[in-house]
C-alpha positions in Angstrom: -17.6 -81.7 43.1 -17.0 -83.2 39.7 -14.3 -85.7 39.0 -12.7 -83.4 36.4 -12.4 -80.6 38.9 -10.8 -82.9 41.4 -8.3 -84.1 38.8 -7.6 -80.5 37.8 -7.0 -79.5 41.5 -4.7 -82.5 41.9 -2.7 -81.6 38.8 -2.3 -78.0 40.0 -1.3 -79.2 43.4 1.3 -81.6 42.0 2.8 -78.9 39.7 2.8 -76.5 42.7 4.6 -78.9 44.9 7.1 -79.7 42.2 7.8 -76.0 41.6 8.1 -75.3 45.3 10.6 -78.2 45.8 12.6 -77.4 42.7 12.9 -73.7 43.5 13.8 -74.3 47.1 16.4 -76.9 46.0 18.0 -74.3 43.7 18.0 -71.7 46.5 19.7 -74.1 48.8 22.3 -74.9 46.2 22.8 -71.2 45.5 23.4 -70.5 49.2 26.0 -73.3 49.3 27.8 -71.7 46.4 27.7 -68.3 48.2 29.2 -69.9 51.3 31.9 -71.6 49.4 32.8 -68.3 47.7 32.9 -66.5 51.1 35.5 -69.1 52.2 37.6 -68.5 49.2 37.6 -64.7 49.9 38.3 -65.4 53.6 41.4 -67.4 52.6 42.5 -64.7 50.2 42.2 -62.2 53.0 44.2 -64.4 55.4 47.0 -64.5 52.8 46.8 -60.7 52.4 47.0 -60.2 56.2 50.2 -62.3 56.4 52.0 -60.4 53.7 52.8 -57.1 55.6 54.4 -59.1 58.5 56.4 -61.2 56.0 57.6 -58.1 54.1 58.6 -56.4 57.4 60.7 -59.4 58.4 62.4 -59.6 55.0 62.9 -55.8 54.9 65.2 -56.0 57.9 67.5 -58.5 56.2 67.3 -57.5 52.5 67.2 -53.7 52.4 68.6 -53.5 48.9 65.7 -55.8 47.6 63.4 -52.8 47.6 61.9 -53.5 44.2 60.8 -57.0 45.2 59.3 -55.8 48.4 57.4 -53.0 46.6 56.2 -55.5 44.0 54.7 -57.7 46.8 53.0 -54.7 48.4 51.6 -53.5 45.0 50.3 -57.0 44.1 48.7 -57.3 47.6 47.0 -53.9 47.1 45.6 -55.0 43.7 44.4 -58.3 45.0 42.6 -56.9 48.0 40.9 -54.2 45.9 39.1 -56.8 43.8 36.1 -57.9 46.0 33.4 -59.3 43.8 30.1 -60.6 45.1 29.3 -64.2 44.1 26.2 -63.0 42.1 28.5 -60.8 40.0 31.0 -63.6 39.1 31.1 -63.4 35.4 33.8 -65.1 33.4 35.4 -61.6 32.9 35.3 -60.9 36.7 36.7 -64.3 37.5 39.6 -63.6 35.1 40.3 -60.3 36.9 40.3 -62.1 40.3 42.6 -64.9 39.0 45.0 -62.4 37.4 45.3 -60.3 40.6 45.8 -63.4 42.7 48.2 -64.9 40.2 50.2 -61.6 40.3 50.3 -61.8 44.1 51.4 -65.4 44.1 54.2 -64.6 41.6 55.4 -61.6 43.8 55.4 -63.9 46.8 57.4 -66.5 44.9 60.0 -63.8 44.1 60.1 -62.8 47.7 60.7 -66.4 48.8 63.5 -66.6 46.2 65.1 -63.4 47.7 65.0 -65.1 51.1 67.1 -68.0 49.8 70.0 -65.6 49.3 69.9 -64.6 53.0 70.9 -67.5 55.3 70.2 -65.4 58.5 66.7 -64.6 57.2 66.0 -68.2 56.5 67.1 -69.0 60.1 64.9 -66.3 61.6 62.1 -67.8 63.7 59.5 -65.1 62.7 60.3 -65.7 59.0 60.0 -69.5 59.4 56.7 -69.1 61.2 55.3 -66.7 58.6 56.5 -68.9 55.8 54.8 -71.9 57.4 51.6 -69.9 57.8 51.7 -68.7 54.2 52.2 -72.3 53.0 49.3 -73.4 55.0 47.2 -70.6 53.7 48.1 -71.4 50.1 46.8 -75.0 50.8 43.6 -73.6 52.3 43.1 -71.4 49.2 43.5 -74.4 47.0 41.0 -76.4 49.1 38.5 -73.5 49.1 38.7 -73.1 45.4 38.1 -76.9 44.9 35.1 -76.8 47.3 33.8 -73.7 45.4 34.1 -75.5 42.1 32.4 -78.6 43.6 29.4 -76.5 44.8 29.3 -74.7 41.4 29.2 -78.0 39.6 26.3 -79.2 41.8 24.4 -76.0 41.4 24.9 -75.8 37.6 23.9 -79.4 37.2 20.7 -78.8 39.2 19.9 -75.6 37.2 20.5 -77.2 33.8 18.7 -80.6 34.4 15.2 -81.0 33.2 12.7 -80.0 34.6 14.6 -77.6 36.9 15.9 -75.8 33.8 12.3 -74.6 33.2 12.0 -73.2 36.7 15.4 -71.7 36.5 14.5 -69.8 33.3 11.2 -68.7 34.8 12.9 -67.3 37.9 16.0 -66.0 36.1 18.4 -68.4 37.8 21.6 -68.7 35.9 24.6 -71.0 36.1 27.7 -69.9 38.1 31.3 -69.5 36.9 33.9 -71.9 38.3 37.6 -71.3 38.8 39.6 -72.4 35.8 43.3 -73.0 35.5 45.3 -69.9 34.6 46.6 -69.9 31.0 50.2 -70.0 32.2 49.4 -73.2 34.1 48.7 -74.9 30.7 52.4 -74.5 29.7 54.9 -77.0 31.0 57.8 -75.3 32.8 61.0 -75.4 31.0 63.8 -77.2 32.9 67.4 -76.7 32.0 70.4 -78.4 33.6 
């Protein structure tokens, strides 16, 4: 075998190994993002599952707060209808998810404000337990979103760095969309005394 043929085979082997390693690294990072997104959805589902029980407990104490209770139920229905696969997470779809979840959070805040007006309800053990579980779930959602954003950052960095960006474009691998703060979170709350 000629020396030039051996060198050519070696170059092809090195390029092949680089492509194999780079592609597999991006696949692993993609699966990590998918897993993180599944955890976000799981936490959203946990919150949605707690809401009917919470509404039923409040309903017994605050019957004339029908509008608030219906608002929570409607917001829950909207939020649970939006179920987007991680591969379909465009900026537009992410905004839809965040809007629906924000609406649900707002409705839950109104429900908790209603509860403040009913001392017997606030003392109810079922309500206290559900409220505690909901607070814990909100923390889990925050942590899941943060973990998702961390994995998206790692993935996007891997996909955009040279020479992986070449492989990514060849295989059609695109960056992922992270969670961003809602526009309303950008405004400082107005406090009046």
